[in-house]
N, C-alpha and C positions, 0 to 999 in steps of 0.2 A: 874412116880409116878408107882409104882408095885402094882398088883393087892394083897390084902389080901386075903388070902383061905379062913378064916375063918368068913369073912363076907360076909353077906347077898348080895348077887348080883341078878342084873337082865339080864335077855339073852335078846338084842336087836339087829332085823336088821332092814336095812332101803334100800327100794327096787325101784332102779332109773335107768331109763332108759340112762343117763350117770351122770359123777359128773363133775360139771363145776368148775371152779378155786376158785368162790367163796365159796364154800361149804365148802372147807376143812378146813379151823380152824375150823368150826364148827363141822364138822366129828373127826378131829383128838381130840376136846376137848371131847365129847363124848367116844373117846376109850382109852384116858387118866384116864378119872375117875375110882377108883377101884369098884365103885359099879356096874359099867356096864360092860360085857361082848359084845362085839360092832363087827357087821359084815357090814358090807354094800355088794349090791349085785347089779350087774350094767349089761349089756350089754356090749356087744364088736362093735367099732366103724366099721362104713362100711363106706369105703373109697368113697370120693363123697358128702358124708351126713355134711350138716350145724352142728348138733349137735353131740361133739366130747365131749371125755372125757379128764379131766387133763392129762396131759402128766408127770409131775415132779415129784417130791419126795413126797409119802406119809408114814401114820404114822399110818393103821388102817386095819383091817381083810378086805382084798375085792376079792370077786369073783366075774370073768367079764362070763358072758352066753352068747353063740351064741343067736342069735336071727333072726326069721323070719321076713321080710319086705316088705310086700306089699303096694305098692302104690295104692290110691284111689283119685278121684276128686271129689272134693267139688266147693262147690258157693264160699269158698276162696283161689280155685286153688288145687293144687297137695299137698296132704299132703302123708304122710308115718308111716302107722302100724310099731309099735313092739313088735311081739309076742316072749317072750323070754321064751327057752327052756331049760327045766327042772328046772325051780324053783320052784316048789311044792317039788319037791325030795329033792333041799337044804334046803326049809324051813324044810320037815321033818325033814334030820339027823341032823340038828344044832338044831332044836327044840328052836326057840327062844320064851320067855313071850310076848313080844312085837312085832310087826309088824308096821314099820311105811312107808306108802306108799306116792306116788307122786300126789295121786289124778287122775282126768282124763286125764292126761297127759301121763301117764303109763297105762292105762285102762285095758289091759290085765295080766298084772302083779300085777294090782290093785283086779281084780277079783279074780285071784288066790290066794293072800293073803288073801281076806276074804274068800273063800273057808276054806284055813290052821286053818284060827282062829277060825271061828265059830266049824271046827269038833273038835279041840282041846281044846275047852275052852280057846283060847291065848284070846290078848289083840290085837285089829288093831286101828293104828291110822292115820289118813288124814294128810296130809301135802299140802296143798295147796293154789291159790291165788283167788281159788273159778270161777269164770266168767267175764271176762272183760265186763265194761261197753259199753253197746251201739255197741258190736260185734254180728252179726246174725251168729247163728249156722246152720252147713250144715243138711240135714235132716237125714244124717246119725247118727249124733251126735246128733239129737232131741230124734230119735227113740229108739237111745243107753239110754240116758239119763230118758226116759220115760219107758223102761222096765225093767233096771235093777238097771243103775249107781245110780241114787239118792236115790235107796233105801239099795243099798251098803252105800252111806255117810250116809242116814240117821241112821242106824242101825251098823254103828263104835261108838269104844268107847269112842272118842274123834277127836276132828279136830284142827289141827295147822294154822291159818290163817295167811297170810301174811301179811293182815290188815284188820282196821275194817270195809274195804267196804268186804272183804274175811270172813269176820264172820257174817255179814249180809245176805252173801249169804246161808251159813249154816243153819242158823236160817231159811231162807225163804222157805229151801227145806225140813223143817221140824225136823233139829236136834234140840236138846233143846239146851237153853244159856249156861247151866250149864256145858252142856263138851265142849265149844269151848273158846279156847286162844288165843291169838295173838303175834306171834313174827316176828317180819319185817324180811322182803325177803333186805337181805343187804349184806355189805362186812364187811368187817373186815378195821374198820375206823381208830382203835389205829395205823394198818401196814401204813394206808395209810399219817396217821397225821405223823407218823415217817419217812417218805420216803418223803413226801414235807418239811419239816425240815434239812434232809440230803442234799436236795438237794439245798437248800436256804446255808448253811453252805459250801458246796462244791464251790459254787459260789459267796462265800462271796456276799450274797443279803441280803435284810432284814426280817425278819420272825416275825411275822405273813406279808405276802407279802401284801403290800400298794394298794392302790385303785390305780389302774393303769391310766396311764396319755389319754391311746388312749382308747375310749370306744371301748372295745375287745368281741363282743358275740361269743358265743363257742355250738358248736351243738358235741356229741360224739353219735355215734351210726351208725347201717347197715343204709345206702342209698338203703331202702324200703320203699313201697309204704305206709304203717301202722305206718311207725316213721314222715311222709311226712316233711321231710327236702324240699322239693320243696316250702312247705308255709312260711317256714322260708327264706328261698330266697326271697320271693315274699313280705316280709314283711321286707325285707331290703335293697331291692330296695326304699321303700319309707323312711326308716330309712337314707341311704346315704346321700338323699337329705337335709335333716334337720339337721343331724349332721356330719360335714366336716370330722372329724377325727374317725368316728367310721369304724371297721373291722369286718369280718367275718371269724370266723376261723374253718373249718367242718374236723372232726375225724371218720374216719372211712372207710368202703367200700362197695360196693354189687353195685348189677344190674343196678342203677339205676344214678351211677357216672356220665358217659360220657352225659346222659340227664341233670343231673343237671349241670354240667360245660359248655355246650349248653345255659344252661339258664341266667347264670351268665354273659356268655360272648354278649347274646343278649343284656342286661340289661347294658352293657357296665360295667361292676364291676371288669373285670377281676384282676386289681390292688388290689383289695380291699375284694376279699375272696380270703382265701388260702384250699383248701384241701390237708388235712396230710398223707391220708391214716391211716394204723392201726397205734395204740400207743400206744400198750399195755406197753412198757415200758419207756415211755416219759410222763406219764401223770404228774407227776410233773411240768415239765416242759412247757408241753402246757397250764395248769391250775395258774400258776405262773403268768402269764400275763393277764386272763381273769378276764373282768368284769361282766361277767353275766353266765351264761350255760342256755342254751333254748331247751325245748322237747317239739315239735309240738303234737307229735303223741305218740302212744306208747311205753312202757320204763320206766323202774325205780330204777333200780341197779345204773346209773349212777348219779343219784338223790344225795344218799349220798356220792358218790365218788367225787362230784364235793363239797357238804359243807364240807366233813372232810379237803378238801383242801382251806376252805374259799370262797368259790365260791357261791355268791347266786342264785337261782332258777327261771324260771318262766318257769311253764309247763302245759300242758295239765292233763286231766284224763288219765293216764296209767293200771297200773297194780293195782292201787287204792292206793299202800304204799305213794304214795304222799299225801293222806291226811293226814297221820300220821305223816310226815316228814316237809313239805314245811309249815311252818306257816308266817303270817304278820311280825314276828320280823326277818324273812333271807329269805325272796321271797314272790312269788304269783303264786298263782292257778286261770286259766283261764280255766274253762270247758267250754266246745261246741269254743276253740279255732279257733278264722278266725283272715287272714292276716291285716287287719286295725285292731281290737283289740289287734292283738301283737306289732303291728309296733308302737301304740298309747303307750302302756305300756313301749316301749323298749327307744322310744322319752323323755317320764316325767322322766324315771331313767339316761337316759345319762344329762340331765339338772339339776338332784337331786345327789351333791357328796356327798352331807350330808346322805342320804339315801343310798348309795352305801357303805359309808365306816360304817354306823352305822350295815346294815343288815353283813357286811366282819365282824364287830367284835362282832356282838353276835353270828355268825355261830362260828368262832373260841373258845369264850369261850364254847359255848355248846358242840363242839367238842372235847375239852381237859378234859372235866368233866366228860363224856359219850363213852362207849365204845359200839357202839350199837350190835356186835357181844359179845361182852361180856353178855348184857341181853337176848340177842335170846338162849344163852346156858343155862344160868339161867332158864328159861323158859322149854327148854328142859326135863332138868334136874328135875327140879321140876313136870314136869308132868309126867315122867315115875315113879317117886319117888309116884305120887299118887296112879297110875295104880296098883304099886307092894305093897302098901300099904290095897289097894280095894279087890286085891287077898287075903291076907292076913286076913282080915276081913271079905270075902264072899260080901262086900258091893257093891256099883253102884258108878262109878265116879261123878254121878249127886247131891249127898246127899248135895251136897254145891255147891255155885261157885266155879269153877275151878280156876278160879283168886284167887279168897282169899285162897281157900285152899293151894295152889303151895307157896304161900307168909308164911302160917300158919306152913307149915309141915317141918320137918328138915330130913335127912340122917344119 
């Protein structure tokens, strides 16, 4: 869709450390909107770093900056800071009406964007998960929050939270509720559903996928401590004794892989546990025969991915979005999950094929009716429109509840 030069447009910059693959549909939707002149500013990839930019084709204006990346050591291990070089100059030249920043995950970019917005009387929006529950912050991070960062968040024009948990964080630090909207941190569920159906059609399989005969427990994610894959293996050791036809399929890789494989061998389960490695191109095959996805630790994006494939979910508290996505119709949320609690839940589900079928059917119905990425895009565009109207009328965003205004405004 071409931009109409006669229409009132709003110039928007999204400043991010890297562009992950799941952000691409939203960013391209914003770029295609004729009412928005859109640019993404990111940093260049560093060899060996876990955080990497999406490398496929993109359809939006993109600027990549060099960054200084000093390493620091915290109570949570080694961390890498990212200080983008030339961000202020790029903002000054492009002169955006609104800058969307990543919150604390790209703190130096956020500080630069905040200074620009206040100097030139532009709008700044925080886009963030808020704060991970039960995660202890390092001393440098706590000092940064106390000295300046919470003040930056409070004095921003609006916040887009990944979840209701994230929204509660912004309220807790003092941002007015009227300035906060929720846009779930999610994938393009419509794309996942289409690929799932295409896989079934190609292999002449039933669609939606039926409840598997083998109780196949699945895990998708990095094999690292904070995701707690060892807890899942410990729980499966108990499940395997009560459910003879159960299996565990683990997708992902990471520094714990050898240790986890040794744990499986020690439990005598090598013939019932499979390690798939990375499966980015094999998600439909992996999830087709899955009975349930288990997320015992941090994580969030794989949950809507599984649900889009019709797979119910049992999860711990992750990035906060699980509370908005996982309901009693499609899964089970187990806060403070331990191996005994998880094993008990899995055994009960394995014995209740009626519940398995109901959860799958409810998830398919909901997925086909709702595209989470579309809902998120609508929220973003609505908020940007609201900011533009506020500028034109010299009013503040907080005149009324943000969510209400977004639903009522048109562009």
